[in-house]
N, C-alpha and C positions, 0 to 999 in steps of 0.2 A: 504494500500500500504506500502511496506517496501523495503528498499534498499538491493540488494543482494551483498554479499561480493565477492571479487575476489578470486577464488580458482583454477585458470587455470594456468598450467605450460606447458612449451614446452621444450622438450628434443631435442636439436640441433644435427642432425646427419651430418656426414661429407659430405654426398652426397645430402643433402637437399638444394634445390635451394634457393638463397638469396631472390628472389622475393616472394617465397612462405613463407619464414620466416617472411618477412615484412608484408605480407598479414595477416598472422595469428596473429602477434603482434597487428596489427590494429584491428582485430576482437576482440581480448582479451580486448583491451583498451575500446572498445565500451561497454563492459559488466560491467565495474566497477560501473557505476551508473544506471544500468538498473532497471526499476521499474516493478514489476510483480504483477499480479492479483492472489489472493489466492482462488478464487472461484472454485468450482467443475466445470469442463468443461461441457458445455451444452449437453443435450442428442443429439447424432448424428442423422442426418436424415437417412432415410432408405438407407442402403448401396447398396441395389440391383441395379445393373446396373452402379455403380460408379467405379467399378474395384478397383485398388490400390489407387485411389484418395478419397476413402471413409474415414471417420474419425473413430477413435477408439471409441468403444461403452463401456463407463464406467458403463453402467447400465445392461449389458448383464448378464445372469445367468452363473455361472461358477461351475465347479466341483473341489473341493479341499479336497481330502482325508486327514484326520488327520494323524499326525505322529504316527506310531505304538508305542504301550506302551513300555517304556524302552529306547526309542530313543529321542535325542534332536537335533533340527536343528542347524547347525554350519557353513554352507558355502553355498553361492549362486554364480553361474556363469551365464552370461547373454549376449544376443545380442539383441539390440533394433534398430528398424528403427527410423530415424529422425521423428520429429513431423510434423504436418500439414504445408504445404508449398504453395508458389505460383506455378504457372504453371512451367513446367520443362525447357522450352526454350523461350528466349525472342522473337525469330522469330515467335513463335506461336501467341503472342500478335500482332506482326506486320502484320502477314498474315491476321488476322481478320480485323484489322484496314484498311489495304489497300483495300481489296475486298469490304467491306461494305462502305468504303469511296469513291470508284471510280466507282462501278457498279451502274446501274440503278435499283432502288429498287421498289418492290411492296409495297402496304400499310403494309403488314405483315413484309416485310423486313425493312421498316422504323421503325416499332415498335422495332424490334430486334436491329437495329442500335442505336436507342435512348437509349435503356438500356445499350448497349455496351459503348456508349459515356459517359454515366453517371458514369460508373464504371472504365473505362480505365485509367483516370488520377490518380486513386488511386493505380493502379497496374503496370503501365508502368515502366519499368526498374527494377522491383522487381523479375523477373523470378528466380526460385530456392530458394529464400529466405525463411527462417523459418518465420511463422506468429506468432502473439501473441497467437493464439490458440495452435499452435505447442509447444510453450514454456510451456504453462500451462499443456498440456497433459503430458509432462515429469515431471513437478513438482508434478502432482497428482499421476503419476505412482510411483514416488519415495516415496511419503508419504504412498501409499498403500503397497509398499514392506516393508517399515519400520514397519507399523502396523500389517502386516500379519505374519512377522517373527521376532518378538522382540528378541528372543533368539540369533539370528545371530548378532544383533546390540548391545548386552550387552558389558559393559566395553568400552575400547578404540578401537572400531571396526575400522579395516583398510580396506578402499575401494580403489581399483585401477581401473582406467577407461582408455580406449583407444578409439580413434575416427578415422574414415575416415578423410581425409584432406579437406572435403567439409564443408564450413561454417555452413550450416544448421545442420550438424551432430555435429560439435564442439559446437554449441549453445545448441543443445539438451542435450549433455553431461553436459555442464556447468549448465543448469537449473536443471537437475536431481541431480547433486552433491550438488548444492546450497540448494535444497529442503531437501536433507538428513541432511545437516548441520543445517537447520532450525529445523528439528525434534530433533536433538541431537547435540549440539555444540562439544561434545567430539569426534565425529566421525572424524577419520583422512582420508583425501582424497588426492589422487594423480591422475592427469589427464595428458594424453600424446597424442601427434600426432607424431607417429614414422614412418618414411618413410619405414622402413623394414616391418612394419605390415600393412601399408595401402593397399597393393595388396590383403591381406587376408580379410580385412574388406570391400573392395570395388571391387567386382568381376564383370566382364563383360562376356557375353556369348562367348564361343569359337566357336560356330557355329550359324549363324544367318539365319533367313528365309526372304523371299521376302514379306514384309508386304504389299507393294503396290499391288502386284498381287492378294493377298487374298482380299484386299479392293475392287478392281474392280470386283472380282468374286462375292462378297456378297452384296455390297452396291449400291443402286439405287440413284446415285447422281442427276440424272435429276429431280427426285421428289422433293428433297430438294431445288435445285437451282430454280425450277419452282415456289416454294412458296416464295422465297426470291427475285428473280431478274426478271425483265421484259425481259431482253435479256440474255438467258442462255449461249450462246456460247461466248459472249463478257466477261461475268463474269468468265467463265472457263479459258479464256486466261490471266486473271490477276494474277493467282497463280495456281500452280499445284493442281488439284482437291483433291487428297488424303490429301495433306498437309493442305489445307484450311478447309476441312470437319473435319479432326481430331482436328485442332486447335480450331474451333468453338465448337466442342464437349468438348474438354478439358477445354476451358474457362469456360463453364457452370459447369462442374463437380468439378472444383476447387473453386468455389465461396464460398462454405460453409467453406472451409479452411481459406479464407480471411476475412470472416465475413459479406458477402453479401448474400441476398436472391437470390437463383438460379432459381426460377420458370420461369421467363421470358426468360432468356437465354436458359434454357433447353427445353423450349417450341418450340424452332426452330426445334427440332427433334420430329417426331411422336414417340409413344411408340414402334412401330415396328422398326423404324430406331435406336432409342436409344438401343434397345435390340441387334440389329445387331452390333452396335459400341461396346457394352459391350462384345459381343461374339468374336469380332475381337481382343479385348484386352486379353480375355481369351486364344484365340488361340496363340497370340504372347507370353504371359507369359508361357503357357504350353510348348512351344518349346524353348524359350530363357532361362527359369529357371526351367522347369519341365521335366517330363519323355517323353515328345514329342520328345526330343533329349537327350538321356541318357548322352551324353558327357557333356552337360551343367550342369547336376546334379553332375556328377563325378568331375567336375572342382572345386566344393566347398570343396573338401577333406582337403585343408590346414586349413580352418576355423574349421572343425570338429577336426582335429588334434590339433589345438590350444586349443580347449575346453578340450580335454583329457589331453594333456601335462600340461596345467596350473592347471587343477584340481588335477592331481597327485602331482604337486609341492606344490600347496597351502595347500592341505590336509597334506602333509608330513611336511611342515615347520610351518604351522599355521601363516604365516606372513600376508596373505591376507584373509580376511573374506568374502568379496564381490568383484567379478571381473566383471566389466561392459564393454561392447563394443557397439559402436554406428556406424550405417552404413545405408544400403539401402535395399529396397525391393528385388532388383535383386541379393542380396547376401543372405538375410534371406530365401527367398523362396526355392532356390535349396538346402540349408542346411536342411530345413524341409523335403524336398523330400528325401534327402540322408539318413536321420535317420528314414525314413518311417513313418512319422506322417500321420495318415489315410487320412485326408482331402487333402493331397498333394501326395498321393500314386498312383493315376491313371495317364494315359497319358493326360487326359483332366482335367484341374483344374479351380476352380472358383476364379478369382483374387480378388473378393470382400473380400476374407478371409485374405488379407494382407493389412489392413488399415494403415493409417498414425499412427505412434507410435506403430505398431505391435511389439511384443517382445517374445523372447524365454528365458526361465529360467530353469536351472537345480538346484533343491533344494537338499541339502545333509543333512543327519542326522546320528548320531553316538550313540552307546550305551556304557556302561561302559567297555565292553570287547574290545572296539575298532572296532567293526563291523560297516561298513559304508553302508548305503542304500541311494538311491536317487530316485527322480521322475522328469519327464519332464513336464513343463507347457508351454502352448502357449497362449498368451494373458490372463495370470493369471489363466488358466483353465487346469486341468490335462489332459495330452495326453498319459501318461503311469502310471501304478500303482507304488507304492514304490517297488524298485528293488535293489538287492545287487549291489553295485557299480562295483565290479569285473565282474559281469555278463553283465551289460550294457556297461562297458568299453570294454569287449571282442567283443560285437556286433559292437561297433564303430570302433574298429581296423579292423574288417573284412570288414566293409563298406569302410574304407580308402584303404585297400589293393585291394578291387574290383575296386574302382575308379581309382587308379593308374594303375592297369592292363589294364583297358578299355582305358585310355588315351594313354598309351604306345603302345597299339595295333593300334592306329591311326583310330579307329572306330568313 
């Protein structure tokens, strides 16, 4: 165990609310004496069926084409999802507690409630918080970036980072930067939460679907309720059915993130029911973040523009060697779709492909003549070959223009 040093700075903007500033300062203060585990994160359980709540697989095979002869890596620009977290909304914990606590339970329902009661005190009030595993995921990703691209980190490497204003993203950023400093103390780091940039790093869908209607169409709630409750209709009256079922499902899928065995809670759902719940998440993310609704993909153009603009500036000035951004799945996913990464190119996508701590990296290399090439990596694996930067830049600019045109047309 080792103390992590404070490397977090806040740039106060004129329009940043005072309560937000205070909240962030308190978050920073909590980091001063945080203790971190330097172990490699454990092998993630099978991600199949866990949607975006699966954990990053540090043991997955990756493709990493070597830098072409005559070129040397010199710059990295990045967007990373926050690490493993607790459930996303506190009311989801409350929904499960209320229904299991007040309904008349079958013997199987009592088994599920006993397991919930065992875990609930450890997670109550922690919704959205980064977990210890989430911290270590970003520490390990930073170490692997440093080890994979040592040329970028030579000399007094300058690293600039920006985060969404959500605490789990800020903490993920801090852990990443602290880990880089542990790798090499001479690395210069600057971290920022800038209100002008937050809307770029934290995107919401511009068009939403009716998730409840799709739930009722696909999921047989009577079967689940029949296994858990002796009086189905009374149990249904305690909480809206889609909200309770999703909350029970998400409680189980998040337990690995928190450090608990999830087998008992996930056994509340049959394999078929779990598959339906996973497919409902796929449907939601395909439309809120993917090509199911093209406008939601198009709305990620400001982030792509930020990648291009900052790469141009950083390459020209040489002032920043590594540019990091930390945010959310519903921002990363549409960006991946916009730049046409194959696994996100269809109208239907597999949300298991966006685990906790998922990340996008553009790696740049240059030869003695000043020619710049780059490749795109997703979760540390190549998704493009080495390509002239001007060529890929032109592709990105065309995608930005397409996105703007689509949104301006009102489609």
